[in-house]
C-alpha positions as CSV (number, residue, x, y, z in Angstrom):
1,X,-1.1,58.7,26.7
2,X,-3.3,55.8,28.0
3,X,-1.1,52.9,28.3
4,X,-2.0,49.8,30.5
5,X,0.3,46.8,30.5
6,X,-1.1,43.7,32.0
7,X,2.1,41.6,32.0
8,X,4.8,40.2,30.0
9,X,5.2,36.9,27.8
10,X,5.7,34.1,30.4
11,X,6.9,31.9,27.3
12,X,9.9,34.0,26.4
13,X,9.5,32.8,23.0
14,X,8.4,34.4,19.5
15,X,4.4,34.0,20.5
16,X,4.6,37.2,22.8
17,X,2.4,40.0,24.0
18,X,-0.9,41.5,22.8
19,X,-1.9,45.1,23.2
20,X,-5.4,46.6,22.8
21,X,-6.8,50.0,23.0
22,X,-10.2,51.0,23.9
23,X,-10.9,54.5,23.3
24,X,-13.0,56.7,21.1
25,X,-13.5,55.6,17.4
26,X,-14.0,59.2,16.3
27,X,-12.0,60.6,13.3
28,X,-8.3,60.7,14.3
29,X,-8.7,57.8,16.8
30,X,-7.5,54.2,16.5
31,X,-8.3,51.2,18.1
32,X,-5.2,48.8,17.9
33,X,-4.9,45.1,18.8
34,X,-1.1,44.5,18.7
35,X,0.3,41.0,19.2
36,X,3.8,41.7,20.3
37,X,6.3,39.1,19.8
38,X,10.1,39.3,20.7
39,X,10.8,41.4,17.7
40,X,7.6,43.9,18.6
41,X,9.3,44.1,22.0
42,X,11.7,46.2,20.1
43,X,8.9,48.2,18.7
44,X,8.0,49.0,22.4
45,X,11.5,50.2,22.6
46,X,10.8,52.7,20.1
47,X,7.5,53.5,22.1
48,X,5.3,52.9,19.0
49,X,2.2,53.3,21.4
50,X,3.5,56.5,22.6
51,X,4.0,58.0,19.1
52,X,0.5,56.6,18.1
53,X,-1.1,58.1,21.2
54,X,0.3,61.6,20.0
55,X,-0.9,61.1,16.5
56,X,-4.3,59.3,17.0
57,X,-4.9,60.4,20.6
58,X,-5.4,57.3,22.4
59,X,-3.8,53.7,22.4
60,X,-3.3,51.4,25.5
61,X,-2.2,47.7,26.3
62,X,-3.2,44.4,27.5
63,X,-1.8,40.9,26.9
64,X,-2.4,37.6,25.3
65,X,-0.6,34.5,24.3
66,X,-1.2,33.8,20.5
67,X,-2.1,35.5,17.6
68,X,-5.8,34.2,17.1
69,X,-7.4,36.7,19.5
70,X,-5.9,39.4,17.5
71,X,-7.2,37.9,14.4
72,X,-10.6,37.6,15.5
73,X,-10.8,41.0,17.1
74,X,-9.5,42.7,13.8
75,X,-11.8,40.7,11.5
76,X,-14.9,41.5,13.8
77,X,-14.2,45.2,13.8
78,X,-13.7,45.4,17.5
79,X,-10.1,46.4,16.8
80,X,-8.7,48.3,13.8
81,X,-5.4,46.6,13.6
82,X,-4.0,43.2,14.3
83,X,0.0,42.9,14.4
84,X,2.1,39.9,14.3
85,X,-0.8,37.5,13.2
86,X,-0.1,34.0,11.9
87,X,0.0,34.4,8.2
88,X,-1.6,30.8,7.6
89,X,-4.3,31.7,10.0
90,X,-5.1,34.9,8.0
91,X,-5.1,32.8,4.8
92,X,-7.5,30.5,6.2
93,X,-9.9,33.1,7.6
94,X,-10.0,34.8,4.1
95,X,-10.5,31.5,2.5
96,X,-13.6,30.8,4.7
97,X,-15.0,34.3,4.0
98,X,-13.7,36.4,6.8
99,X,-13.6,40.1,6.0
100,X,-9.9,40.4,6.7
101,X,-7.1,42.1,4.6
102,X,-3.3,42.1,5.0
103,X,-2.0,45.6,5.0
104,X,1.8,44.8,6.0
105,X,4.1,42.4,7.2
106,X,5.2,41.9,10.9
107,X,8.1,39.4,10.5
108,X,9.7,37.2,7.9
109,X,11.6,34.2,8.7
110,X,12.1,32.8,12.2
111,X,14.4,33.7,15.3
112,X,14.3,30.1,16.6
113,X,17.8,28.6,16.9
114,X,19.7,25.3,18.1
115,X,22.2,25.0,20.5
116,X,24.4,22.9,22.6
117,X,26.2,23.0,26.3
118,X,29.6,24.5,25.8
119,X,30.9,20.8,26.6
120,X,29.2,19.1,23.9
121,X,31.6,17.9,21.1
122,X,28.9,19.0,18.6
123,X,30.3,22.1,16.7
124,X,28.5,22.2,13.5
125,X,25.4,20.8,11.7
126,X,27.6,18.2,10.3
127,X,28.0,16.7,13.6
128,X,24.4,15.9,14.2
129,X,24.3,12.6,12.7
130,X,22.6,10.3,15.0
131,X,21.8,12.9,17.5
132,X,18.6,13.9,19.2
133,X,17.4,17.4,18.2
134,X,14.8,19.2,20.3
135,X,11.5,21.1,19.1
136,X,8.8,22.7,21.1
137,X,5.6,20.8,20.2
138,X,3.9,19.3,17.3
139,X,2.5,22.0,14.9
140,X,5.1,24.8,16.3
141,X,7.2,26.7,14.2
142,X,10.4,25.1,15.8
143,X,9.0,21.7,14.5
144,X,8.7,23.1,11.1
145,X,12.1,24.8,11.0
146,X,13.8,21.6,12.1
147,X,12.1,19.6,9.7
148,X,13.1,22.1,7.1
149,X,16.7,22.0,8.3
150,X,17.0,18.3,8.4
151,X,15.4,18.0,5.1
152,X,17.9,20.2,3.5
153,X,21.0,19.0,5.2
154,X,19.7,15.2,5.4
155,X,21.5,14.4,8.4
156,X,19.9,11.1,10.3
157,X,18.7,12.8,13.5
158,X,16.1,12.1,15.9
159,X,13.6,14.9,16.4
160,X,12.3,15.0,20.0
161,X,9.2,17.1,21.4
162,X,10.5,18.8,24.5
163,X,8.2,21.4,25.3
164,X,9.0,25.4,26.0
165,X,12.4,26.9,26.1
166,X,13.1,26.3,29.9
167,X,12.0,22.7,29.8
168,X,14.1,22.1,26.9
169,X,17.3,23.8,28.6
170,X,16.7,21.4,31.8
171,X,16.6,18.3,29.5
172,X,19.6,19.2,27.7
173,X,21.3,20.1,30.9
174,X,20.4,16.5,32.3
175,X,21.9,15.0,29.0
176,X,18.5,14.0,27.9
177,X,18.9,15.3,24.5
178,X,21.9,16.3,22.5
179,X,20.5,19.7,21.0
180,X,18.1,22.1,22.5
181,X,16.0,24.6,20.8
182,X,15.2,28.3,21.8
183,X,13.9,31.6,20.9
184,X,15.1,35.0,22.0
185,X,15.2,36.2,24.5
186,X,15.7,33.2,26.2
187,X,19.5,32.2,26.8
188,X,20.8,35.2,24.9
189,X,22.8,36.0,28.1
190,X,24.2,32.2,28.4
191,X,25.4,32.6,24.7
192,X,27.1,35.7,25.8
193,X,28.6,34.1,28.8
194,X,29.9,31.1,26.8
195,X,27.5,28.6,28.6
196,X,25.9,27.2,25.6
197,X,27.0,27.4,21.8
198,X,24.6,28.0,18.9
199,X,25.1,25.5,16.2
200,X,22.2,26.6,13.8
201,X,19.9,29.5,13.3
202,X,16.5,29.0,11.6
203,X,17.3,32.2,9.3
204,X,20.3,30.5,7.9
205,X,17.8,28.7,5.6
206,X,16.8,30.9,2.6
207,X,13.4,28.9,2.6
208,X,12.8,29.8,6.0
209,X,14.4,33.5,6.0
210,X,12.6,34.5,2.9
211,X,8.9,33.8,4.0
212,X,6.6,36.2,5.8
213,X,5.2,34.3,8.6
214,X,3.5,37.2,10.5
215,X,1.5,40.0,9.2
216,X,-0.5,43.3,9.9
217,X,-4.1,43.0,9.3
218,X,-7.3,45.0,9.4
219,X,-11.0,44.6,8.3
220,X,-12.5,45.4,5.0
221,X,-14.7,48.0,6.6
222,X,-11.7,49.7,8.4
223,X,-9.8,49.7,5.3
224,X,-12.4,51.3,3.2
225,X,-13.5,54.1,5.8
226,X,-10.1,55.0,7.5
227,X,-7.4,53.9,5.0
228,X,-5.7,57.3,5.8
229,X,-5.6,56.3,9.4
230,X,-4.1,53.1,8.8
231,X,-1.5,54.5,6.3
232,X,-0.4,57.0,9.2
233,X,-0.3,54.0,11.7
234,X,2.1,51.9,9.3
235,X,4.2,54.8,8.7
236,X,4.6,55.5,12.5
237,X,5.5,51.8,12.8
238,X,8.0,51.9,10.0
239,X,9.7,55.2,11.3
240,X,9.8,53.4,14.8
241,X,11.7,50.4,13.3
242,X,14.2,52.8,11.6
243,X,14.8,54.3,14.9
244,X,15.2,51.0,16.6
245,X,18.2,50.4,14.5
246,X,19.7,53.8,14.3
247,X,19.8,55.3,17.8
248,X,21.5,54.1,20.9
249,X,18.7,55.4,22.8
250,X,16.5,52.9,21.3
251,X,18.9,50.1,22.5
252,X,19.1,51.2,25.9
253,X,15.3,51.6,26.3
254,X,14.9,48.0,24.9
255,X,17.6,46.8,27.4
256,X,15.7,48.4,30.1
257,X,12.2,46.7,29.0
258,X,13.7,43.4,28.5
259,X,15.8,43.5,31.8
260,X,19.0,42.5,29.9
261,X,22.4,43.9,29.8
262,X,22.8,46.2,26.9
263,X,25.6,44.2,25.3
264,X,22.9,41.2,25.3
265,X,20.2,43.4,24.1
266,X,22.3,44.3,21.2
267,X,23.2,41.0,20.3
268,X,19.7,39.7,20.5
269,X,18.7,42.6,18.1
270,X,21.4,42.5,15.7
271,X,21.7,38.6,15.4
272,X,18.3,37.4,15.6
273,X,15.9,40.2,14.7
274,X,17.9,42.2,11.7
275,X,15.8,45.1,10.4
276,X,15.0,43.6,7.1
277,X,12.9,40.7,8.6
278,X,10.6,43.4,10.3
279,X,9.9,45.9,7.5
280,X,6.1,46.1,7.0
281,X,6.2,46.9,3.2
282,X,8.3,43.5,2.7
283,X,5.8,40.5,2.1
284,X,7.9,37.7,0.6
285,X,7.3,34.1,0.0
286,X,3.6,34.1,-0.2
287,X,3.7,31.0,-2.7
288,X,5.6,29.1,-0.2
289,X,3.4,30.2,2.6
290,X,0.5,29.1,0.6
291,X,2.1,25.6,0.1
292,X,2.6,25.3,3.6
293,X,-0.9,26.3,4.5
294,X,-2.3,23.5,2.1
295,X,0.3,20.9,3.3
296,X,-0.8,21.5,7.2
297,X,-4.6,21.6,6.3
298,X,-5.3,25.5,7.0
299,X,-6.8,25.4,3.5
300,X,-7.9,22.9,0.9
301,X,-6.3,24.6,-2.1
302,X,-4.1,27.6,-2.8
303,X,-5.6,31.1,-3.1
304,X,-5.9,32.2,-6.8
305,X,-3.9,35.4,-8.0
306,X,-7.1,37.3,-7.9
307,X,-7.8,36.2,-4.3
308,X,-4.1,37.1,-3.2
309,X,-4.5,40.6,-4.7
310,X,-7.8,41.0,-3.0
311,X,-6.4,39.8,0.6
312,X,-3.0,41.6,0.3
313,X,-3.7,45.6,0.5
314,X,-0.5,47.4,1.5
315,X,-1.5,50.7,2.5
316,X,1.0,53.9,2.5
317,X,0.4,57.6,3.0
318,X,-0.2,59.9,0.1
319,X,3.1,61.1,-1.3
320,X,2.4,64.7,-0.1
321,X,1.7,63.6,3.5
322,X,4.5,61.0,4.0
323,X,7.4,63.5,4.7
324,X,5.3,65.5,6.9
325,X,4.5,62.2,9.1
326,X,8.2,61.2,9.0
327,X,9.4,64.6,10.1
328,X,7.1,64.7,13.1
329,X,7.7,61.2,14.1
330,X,11.2,61.7,14.2
331,X,11.1,64.9,16.2
332,X,8.7,63.3,18.7
333,X,11.0,60.1,19.1
334,X,13.7,62.2,20.1
335,X,11.6,64.3,22.4
336,X,10.0,61.2,24.1
337,X,13.5,59.6,24.8
338,X,15.1,62.7,26.0
339,X,12.2,63.9,28.5
340,X,12.4,62.5,32.0
341,X,10.0,59.4,33.0
């Protein structure tokens, strides 16, 4: 296995890591650009790269902060796969003629949440009238999520741009705002300890939860020439997610990687990243994503049904191959976690 991690996500929010592989592109090899958000740190728990090294011979890792580099590398052909790429960025790239195709989903909904100090009198969303509610920055997912919440609930609140999760917590602690925002893994330990109290989660809103926000992409040339390899990649990815939610060894490995107590890691996984929002075959709410893309000036008009059918190309292994891959990955997962480091 050839794996080189160049660091961790300094922000601690859903915009996380990227991984790249720079090895042979001969048959049986895959060169993957993998943007790993908090949920995909769980994918590292399942040693996705370890599996793919065994199946595809070589995969390695590096870092970036946003999904745009993954999108550019995948569409240019310098990488085969981009994970956790912003869906609206992909729609915009396609609308402008980029040879990009969506082959799966990375995440639906949002793990953002809003919280108060334990001493706060605010208990529920009904108590927010007249209060100041934080969001990260203009154009951020936390801003859109906060607007969706307030539009639905209609309390008269003041939305305040507070910056990153640490800066927001500092402002909340100094009583400069009433309600802070965050995204896992930030402050999950404080929730566990009772220092802060969650008053709302973005995924409690159906219009947020039922919308694919990050996708898995490839370029047209790779899809045409290496579809079987891509199908194997996605099957390995899906099998890894299955394992992450069914085997205690996965949770232990995740806690190790995240430097979190196992109980905190379990809470983060189960409460903020339920399995159903990570399934690669589950692309939902594209119509709403398209509306958002138009409203936010990513594109001038929504894509037609024909264009959507051309853009979204979910790939799966041939029926006769699927179970062979599943059995092999299951065995290798168990082997990779039982062997000493």
